Steps between C-alpha positions, in 0.01 A plus 500: 500500500742507205757778531367855466489626141396833353177514297546459126278574199231243430582472130709187560192287550498324163862429419636151447780361714846440355826602652756452773487310823267665751287643221180375662601638837582838346175513306287396796672750725432785257145395417395470865694794643196720552305213658791428730538863604126529568506192721810614687327826575204323653700249703732768636205639697517208745705548815669163538635588844150486654306179542189643332698633206697181451186287530329710237803473272496121524125483445533705182779278371307185585190625320697501174768237559262217593284516185801558275681196635180293475456610138860404424444150636188458285700621199767233557774717644715198587557441129649849478673498839566144620612638837169681555441334836801678651392832346133511601435735791133451581581284800756753626266799489213304655733400783595863558138612499408232753778622730375858508125445475465596136241381250539371146236623256619395154376692198370317194783319321585589140487241224846413370458366149850374425862486614564861397214621718654295780844649435365856508335430835814335630706803401300705749496241778862394473616859459316600816764309695740789436272745674419249771867457589534878532191528722612208714801697627271772631232270639758304698589823681141554615452539876200265507617136525175385341600675179852361509358151551277517194746535212470167319359674193760774478786261577386226264779393265760741637845383398372247244556711187145431384470822299808427289393143433153619400650746252687214334173311460323812374757565228499136392145550371579811296552320167142367510329831579333666202292780655638677805150577625465130583744550786473873576122494548516234770777686686292816497196307626708365788613849597140617473376228733743612771401863439129419528566312823672810639209723403249266661692472827 
């Protein structure tokens, strides 16, 4: 997920955007810090060095990732991110699950009303690459070769600088954003979908 941030007061929920480069990133990071920390706490319970633990971890991620990516496609994500096809990870996680006998049970997808809802969702998904790259180092040291052979999802986009290029796109939309809740609410819903998947696992 996006880099760990400390929880902040919730009284920032109705401010308008205006300011320096990376303002949207900074605001989203602060506004979703508690959601992020809650999700990290739940995902840290999985032992990724065991096949059962790693399988469960992937199943939880798939339960949220698949409907979120499907919702983004319906919302016209390619108009926001023309290179969406190289960013989408549904195929990668389904491939990993097939390799280790996992199941995909997607939760209900959210409705994304506009480009700002899409951008809030993308902030969570694209930011998750940072955590995935960190986890990949540990998973690749697992003793079970089945785990090591099922890392398409965690390794997706490594070395392609996708997070930095997404941030540039995100900030390019800042001048058109009137109400920050239009983008923050969708990011929080994305975090919540992953958290609900973890609870249901």
